[in-house]
N, C-alpha and C positions, 0 to 999 in steps of 0.2 A: 714747694709750690710749682717750680718748673717741671718737676717730675709728673705732677698731677696734670698739668696742662698738656705735656707730651702724650700721656696715656689717653686723654680725651681726644686729642687730634688724631691719634692712631685709630681709635675706635670709629671716629667719624669717617675717616678715609676708608676703613674697611666696609662700613655700611654703604657708602656711595659706590665703591667698586662692586659690592655684592649686588646692589640694585641694577647696576649697569650690565653685569653679566647675565642676570635673570632676564632683562629685557632682550638681550641678544639671543638667549636660548629660545625665548618665546617667539621671537621674530623668525628664527630659523625653522621652528616646528610649524609655524603658520604656513610655510612654503613646502612642508613635507619633510620627511626624515633626511638627514644628510647621508653622505656615502658611507656604507657599512653599518649604519645605525639600524637597530631593531625597534620597532614600535609595538607596544603592547597596550591592550585595552585594560580597563580596571579589573577585568577578570583574569588578566595575565595571559591572554591569548594573543599569539603572534598574528597581527592583522594580515601580513603578507601571506600567511599560511592558510587563511580562511578559504574554504572551498566555495566559490561563487554559487554553486548549485544549491548550497544550503542557505543562501541569503534569500530573504523574501523577494519574490518576483512580482512586481506590480503590473507587468505586461500581460494582458489576457491572451489565452491560447485560442487558436482558430483552426478549423479543419484545413487540410492541405488544399491548395488551389484546385478548383474544379471538382472538389469532392465534398459531399455533404457529410454531416455526422452520421455514424452508423446507428441504425435503430433496430437492426436484426443481424443475424450472423449465420454462417455455415462453417462447421468444423468436422474433422475426421474422428469418428469414434473408434475405440479399440478394436472393434469388429472389422474396421477398414471401410465402413460405410459412412457416407456423408450425412450428418444430422444438422438440420436447420432449426433456428429458434421457432419458426412457424410450425415445425413438427411437434414442438413441446407444448403448444397451446392446448387448452382444454382441461388441464389439471395443474395444480401448483408445482413448482420445482425450486430446489435450493441449489444455488451456484456457489462453488468454491474454487480457489486457485491454489495450485500445489506444484511440486515437482518430485519425481520418484527417487532422486538421490538425496533428498533432504533427510537427515538422520534423526531429527527431533520433532520440530513443530508440525511438519506435515503428517508425521506418523500419528501424533496425538489428534490432529485435526481430523484425519480419516477414521480414527477410532470413534470420534464423535459422530461422524457420518454413519459409521457402522451401527452405532447406538440408535440413530434415527431410523436407519433401514430396518433394524430388528423390530423397533416399536411400531413402524408403519408398514410392515411387510405385507405385500399384496394389496395395499390400499392405493388410492388415487393421488400419489405424490411421487415425484422423481428427484434424483440427486445428480447434479451435473458438475463433475470435477474437471477443470481445465488446466492443462499443464502450462507452466511458464518456463519450461526448458524443452521445447519441442524438438530440438536437434537431438537430444538424448531420448526423449520419450516418444518413440515410434509406437505405432499400434501394437507391435509385438511386445515391446517392453511394458506397455500399459496393460496388456492382457495378463502378463506375469504379475505385475504390481497389484492389479485389481483382485487377483486370486488370493493374495495375502490377506485381504480383508473380507473375503467371501462375498464380494460385490455381485449382486444379482444383475445379470446382463441386460435385463429390460428396465429395471428400476433405478440402477445406479450406473450412469454413463461416465466414461473417461474419454476426454477429448484432447486432440492435438491439432496442430496446424502451423502456419508461418508465424514466427515470433512478432514481426512488426504488425501483423494483422491481429494477433492476440492482444498486443498492447492496446490497440484501438477498441477491441471488444471489451476489454477491462475498463478502459477510461470512458468510452463513449456510450456503450450499452449499459454497463453495470456500475459506472461512476466509481470505479476502484482503481487506484494506481497499481499497475503491475509492470514488471520488467523481467529480464532473464533472472531466474531463481530469486525473484522478489515478489512478495504478495503480502496482504494484510491478514490478520486473524479474524476475519469476518465472513459470515455467510450472508448471501443475498437471497431473500425470499421473493419469488416472482409469483404473481397470482395467475389463475387460469386464463386470463385475458392477455397475459404477457407483460403486465405492468409490474414494476418493482413495488412491493408492499413495504419492505423495510430491510435494514441492515442489522445483523445480530453478531455481537462479539462473543464467539463461542466459548472462550475461557471464563467468561462471567456466568456463574451458575444461574442467576436470575434471568439473564438475557437468553440463555440456552433453553431454560424452561419456558420462557415466553414464546420462543420460536416453536417449540412443540405444541403449545396451546394454539398458536395461530395456524399451524399446519392442520391440526385437528378441526379447527373452526372452518377452514377452507374446504376440507374434505367433506365435512357434514353438510356445508352449504351446497356443494356440488351434488351430493346425493339427494338432497331435498328437491333440487331443481330437476333432477333426472326422474324422480318418482311422480 
C-alpha cells in the first residue's frame, strides 16, 4: 500500500515539475530566443537566416525625389546610335531583356526572337532586346552577339546603356523587374502608339502562339489604315 502511495506521489510531482518547466520555456520564447538558441519555423527554416529582401514588402515604391516615373526612354543601339522609344512608334515592337554571357535561358529566348524575325521578315514589326549587363555588353559585343542569331540590323535592335537607368526602363516603362544579369522569361508587346498591349511568357507554347497572332493582327490593322 505504501509503495503504491509513493509511486502516485512521484508521478504527481513529475507532472507538476513538467508543467512548471513548460511555462518557463514558453515565457522565455515569448521574449525571443535565448543566447545561442536557434529558432525554426514549422518548415524547418532558420528565421535568423531568412533574407529580408524575400519577405513581402508592404511599403509602396515611389520615384526618386524630384523625378517622375519614366514613360519613354533612350538607349544606345549596337550600331552606336541612340534610339528613343519615340523612334519606335508607328509600328508594333516586342521588348525583351537579356545579357550576352547568359549560357542558357537567353540563348533559347533569342532563338524564339529569331523565329519571330523569320516569320515576320520585312514586315511592320520590330524586336528590341535590352541588355541587363551593360558593363559587359558594349555596342561592339552586341554586334558580335547579334550576328550569332542573324539579327537584321533594322528589324531587330540590341540596346545597352547605364544599368541604373535600364532598371528604371524595365520597372517604370515596361513593368518588368530587371537587375544586373536578372530578367523574366516574358516578351512585352507594344502597340504602334507606344502602349503596352500585353506580356507573353515565351516558354509557354500557347502564349507564344498568341503573341504571333497578335503581331499579325497589328500589322494587318496598320496596313488597312495606310491603304
